[in-house]
C-alpha positions in Angstrom: 69.8 164.6 43.5 67.5 165.5 40.4 65.5 162.3 40.2 62.6 164.2 39.2 64.2 164.7 35.9 65.6 161.3 35.7 65.7 158.7 32.9 63.1 155.9 33.1 63.9 152.3 32.3 64.5 148.9 33.0 67.2 146.8 34.3 67.0 142.9 34.9 63.2 143.1 34.5 62.9 146.0 37.2 61.8 149.3 36.6 64.5 151.9 37.5 65.0 155.5 37.4 68.6 157.2 36.6 69.9 160.5 37.9 70.8 162.6 34.8 73.5 164.2 36.8 75.3 161.4 38.7 74.0 158.2 36.8 73.3 156.4 39.9 69.9 154.3 39.1 67.3 153.0 41.7 64.4 150.6 41.8 61.4 152.3 41.2 59.6 149.5 43.3 62.1 149.3 46.1 64.1 152.4 46.2 67.4 150.2 46.3 70.4 151.8 44.7 71.1 149.5 41.7 74.7 150.7 41.6 75.3 149.6 45.3 77.2 153.0 46.0 74.3 154.9 47.8 71.9 154.3 50.2 68.2 153.6 49.0 65.9 156.4 48.5 62.4 156.7 50.0 59.5 155.2 48.2 55.6 155.9 48.7 52.6 153.7 47.4 50.8 155.1 44.3 47.5 154.4 42.8 45.6 155.8 40.0 41.6 156.1 40.5 39.1 157.9 38.3 42.1 159.8 36.7 43.5 160.8 40.0 47.0 160.0 41.2 47.3 159.3 44.9 50.9 159.2 46.4 51.4 158.1 50.1 47.6 157.3 50.7 46.2 155.6 53.4 43.3 152.8 52.9 
């Protein structure tokens, strides 16, 4: 999937990303496939602190 080049938007008050190649959409919060045709994608915790972005951090 080319989700890194995906289109960001909102569907039913839920942030989503759409694959530019296949048009499948996924929740940015849960990773759930909003089209229902594919499995969910992995999601990771993200935080921004002092101008740095931390992905998959451990408290």
